[in-house]
N, C-alpha and C positions, 0 to 999 in steps of 0.2 A: 265308216262309223265316224260320227262327228266328235269333235273334241269334248263337247259337253257330255256326251254319252260315255266316252272313255273315262273322263274324270268321275262320273257317277258310278261306273262299274268298278273303277279302282277304289273309290271310297267305300263301296259296299264290301269289296274283298278285304280291305284293311279292317273294317269293323268286324267282319267274320273272323279274320285272323286274330284280332285282339280278343274277341269273345271266346274263341277256342283255346287261347292261351291262359285264360283265367282258370284258377283251380276249381275243380268241380265241387259243388256243395255235396258233402257226404249225405247219403240217405240214412236216416236214423235206423238202427237195428230194430226189428219188430220186438215189442215188449210183450211178455206173456200176460195173459189176462189176469186181473187181480180179483179177489173175492171169489164167490161161489160161481162155478162154471158148470152149466148143465147142457151145453151144446153137444149134440151127438147122443144124448142119453134118452131123449124122447123118441120113441120108435112106433112104427105101425101106422095104420090109417088114421088113428086118432091122435097121433103125436103132436101135430101143430095145435089142434084144438085143446088137447090136454094141457099143453104149455100155456096157452092163453087163459084157460080156465084157472089153472093153478096160480098164475100170476095175479089175476084179479082176486082170487081167494086169499092169497098171502098178503096182498096190499090191504085188503079189507080187515084182516086180522090185525095188522099193524095199526090201522086207524082205530080199531076198537080198543086195543091195548093203550094207545096214546090217550084217547079220550078218557078211558077209565082212570088212567094214572093222574089226570088233571082234577079229578073229583076230590072233595075234602076227605072222603072216606072211600078209597077205591074198593070196588066189588071184588076184584081178583087180588088175593093176598098171598098166593103161593105159586110155585112152579107147577104144582099139581093142578091148580085152578086154571092156569094158562093152557096146560095140556088138555084139560077137560073142555075148555072153550074151543080149542081146535077140533077135538074129536066130535063134539056136539054140533058145531057149526058145519063141519064136513058132512055129517049125517043129514042135517037139515038142508044144506045148500045143494048137495050132490044127490039127494034122495037115496042115500045108501050106497051109491056107486063109489068105488074106490079107485081113484087114478093110480094110487100106489100099486094096486093089483095089476093094472095094465102096464104100468111103467115101473117095474121093480128096481131098475138101475137108478132112476130119479129118486125113488123113495129112499134107497140106501145112501145116495149122495146127500140128500137133505137131512136124513137122520144123523149122518156123520158130521155135517156142518153144524146142526143145532147142538149136538153133544159137545163139539169143540167150542162153540161160542157160549153156550149156556150151562154146560155140565148136565148132571143128571139128578140134582137135588130137587125134590118136590116141595121143599120147605118154604118158609116165608121169603118174600122178595123185598129188596130195598128199592128206593126210587131209581138208583143206578141200574139195578137188575131189570126193572120194568123197562127202562130205556133200551137196554140190550135186547130184551125180548122184541120190542117194536122194531129196532134196527135190524135184527136178524130176519124177521118176516119181511121187512122192506127189501133186504138183500135177496131173499128167495124170490120175491116178486120181480125184482130187477133181472135176476138170472133167468127166470122163466120168460120174461118179456123179450130178452135178448134172443131167445130161441125162436120165438114166434115172429120175429122181424124178418 
């Protein structure tokens, strides 16, 4: 072995030694997911398509609520009106099919989430509450999209 090769090998070994002596960068601990989590709740042969459909539906509801809230006189004035929007839109969009009937665990999780975020009052809504309704449906859409990825 030539002197040049010996020096190169020695230099490589020194670099490896120095690198291995450096403290290891700690791997951050996994963080639990935040917000609504629906992974593992969509089941059956329709699970993935139900998640994708529900994601699109929830995001569209959020868009409708946001658009309505920007009007001089919003059409939807109460929690009951928002619930009616969801019910009527589902009947029209899904042609009467209920994803909640096929996915009861998803329905229960979303119901609990909406109750936690919005309460159960069907009364008048303030601009802040309108914003919460839209944000809640955006979160449902995000959680469903996470499942279908």
